[in-house]
C-alpha positions in Angstrom: -3.9 -17.8 -4.1 -3.9 -14.0 -4.0 -5.4 -11.7 -1.2 -8.3 -9.6 -1.9 -10.5 -7.2 -0.3 -14.3 -6.8 -1.2 -15.6 -3.3 -0.3 -19.3 -3.2 0.1 -21.5 -0.1 0.4 -24.1 -1.9 2.5 -24.5 -5.5 4.0 -28.2 -4.9 4.9 -31.4 -6.4 3.5 -34.0 -4.0 4.7 -33.6 -3.9 8.4 -31.6 -7.3 8.5 -27.7 -7.1 8.5 -26.1 -10.2 7.0 -24.1 -12.2 9.6 -20.4 -13.3 9.1 -21.6 -16.8 9.0 -23.9 -16.2 6.0 -21.1 -14.3 4.2 -18.6 -16.8 4.9 -20.7 -19.6 3.5 -21.4 -17.6 0.4 -17.8 -16.7 -0.2 -16.8 -20.3 0.4 -19.4 -21.4 -2.1 -17.3 -19.2 -4.5 -14.0 -20.8 -4.0 -12.9 -18.2 -1.5 -10.5 -19.1 1.6 -9.2 -17.1 4.7 -12.4 -15.1 4.8 -12.5 -12.5 7.5 -13.9 -8.8 8.1 -11.6 -6.0 8.8 -12.1 -2.5 10.2 -15.9 -2.8 9.7 -18.4 -5.5 8.3 -18.4 -3.9 5.0 -14.8 -5.1 4.3 -14.2 -8.8 3.6 -10.7 -10.2 3.3 -10.4 -13.4 1.3 -8.0 -15.5 -0.8 -8.9 -16.5 -4.3 -6.9 -17.9 -7.2 -5.6 -14.9 -9.1 -8.1 -13.2 -11.3 -8.6 -9.6 -12.5 -10.4 -7.4 -9.8 -13.4 -6.7 -12.1 -13.9 -10.4 -12.5 -14.2 -11.0 -9.0 -16.4 -8.1 -8.7 -18.8 -9.5 -11.2 -18.7 -13.0 -9.5 -19.4 -11.6 -5.9 -22.1 -9.2 -7.2 -24.0 -12.1 -8.9 -23.5 -14.3 -5.8 -24.9 -11.4 -3.6 -27.9 -11.0 -5.9 -28.5 -14.9 -6.2 -28.2 -15.6 -2.5 -29.3 -12.5 -0.8 -31.4 -10.5 -3.1 -28.9 -7.5 -2.9 -27.8 -5.2 -5.5 -25.3 -3.2 -3.3 -21.9 -2.1 -4.7 -19.3 -4.8 -4.3 -15.8 -3.7 -5.3 -12.8 -5.8 -5.1 -9.1 -4.7 -4.7 -6.0 -6.6 -4.5 -3.3 -5.9 -2.0 -1.1 -4.2 -4.6 -4.1 -2.1 -5.8 -5.0 -1.2 -2.4 -1.4 -0.2 -1.7 -1.3 1.9 -4.9 -4.5 3.7 -4.0 -3.0 4.7 -0.6 0.6 5.8 -2.4 -1.3 7.7 -5.3 -3.6 9.9 -2.9 -2.3 13.3 -3.2 -3.8 14.3 0.0 -2.3 11.5 2.2 0.8 13.4 3.1 -0.7 16.4 4.5 -4.4 15.6 5.2 -5.7 14.0 8.3 -6.2 10.2 8.0 -9.9 10.4 9.1 -10.7 13.0 6.7 -8.6 11.9 3.5 -10.6 9.3 1.5 -10.7 7.2 -1.5 -13.9 6.7 -3.3 -13.5 3.5 -5.0 -15.7 3.1 -8.1 -16.9 0.5 -10.3 -15.1 1.8 -13.5 -12.7 4.3 -14.7 -13.5 8.0 -14.3 -14.1 9.7 -17.6 -11.8 12.9 -17.4 -14.3 15.0 -19.2 -17.2 14.2 -16.6 -14.7 14.7 -13.8 -13.9 18.2 -15.3 -17.7 19.0 -15.6 -18.1 17.7 -12.1 -15.5 20.2 -10.8 -17.1 23.2 -12.7 -19.0 25.5 -10.3 -18.5 23.0 -7.4 -18.9 24.2 -3.8 -17.3 23.1 -0.5 -13.8 23.0 0.8 -13.0 19.5 -0.1 -10.4 18.6 -2.5 -10.8 16.0 -5.2 -8.2 14.2 -7.6 -8.8 11.4 -10.0 -7.3 7.9 -9.3 -7.4 4.4 -10.8 -11.1 3.6 -10.8 -11.3 5.8 -7.8 -11.4 9.5 -6.6 -9.2 10.8 -3.7 -11.1 13.2 -1.5 -9.7 15.5 1.4 -12.8 16.4 3.3 -10.9 19.3 4.8 -13.8 20.5 7.1 -15.1 17.0 7.7 -17.3 14.7 5.7 -20.3 15.8 7.6 -19.9 19.4 6.1 -19.0 18.3 2.5 -20.9 19.3 -0.6 -19.2 16.7 -2.9 -20.4 13.5 -1.2 -20.4 10.0 -2.7 -24.1 10.1 -4.0 -23.6 13.4 -5.8 -20.3 12.3 -7.4 -21.7 8.9 -8.4 -24.6 10.7 -10.2 -22.3 13.2 -11.9 -19.7 10.6 -13.1 -22.4 7.7 -13.7 -20.4 5.2 -11.5 -21.1 3.5 -8.3 -18.8 3.4 -5.4 -17.9 3.2 -1.8 -15.5 5.3 0.2 -12.9 4.5 2.8 -10.9 6.7 4.9 -7.1 6.7 4.6 -6.8 5.4 8.3 -9.2 2.4 7.4 -7.3 1.6 4.0 -4.0 1.5 5.9 -5.5 -0.9 8.5 -7.0 -3.0 5.8 -3.8 -3.3 3.8 -1.8 -4.1 7.0 -4.3 -7.0 7.6 -4.0 -8.1 4.0 -0.2 -8.5 4.1 0.1 -10.2 7.4 -1.3 -13.4 6.2 
């Protein structure tokens, strides 16, 4: 068994938020064990026989559509992949943990699309490409940012969900303690 984290962009169906009991039952039906939330409800830790992250994403996305009628982003990362996202973030050393984020994406970033997105961009935030992710330092805070997730997703043609460096470190610590 390997330890994974499922990163959701939303766990709401209209005004209704899914409960942990509903999620646990759905994850267990897919062969997942040791299911728990971490940091916030949009982060679900689980054990599963080793499988590529994108295979688990497909399985969980299909499960969320079938059981709950949800089409929200479901991204899966193994503990080594999450650790690499933290280590590879070029803003981690000097940026504030609450302002430095990783926008996890459902596919690899096309370098040409990334360069085009950077052309004429506004805002103080800094952005770097990662492995199926973008690393972002919201220097002036995410609330003031011009390059927010929805804008980036439209420009790159990918869907994603962001987590702060602080949250990622807490998630990784929880993943490796089991």
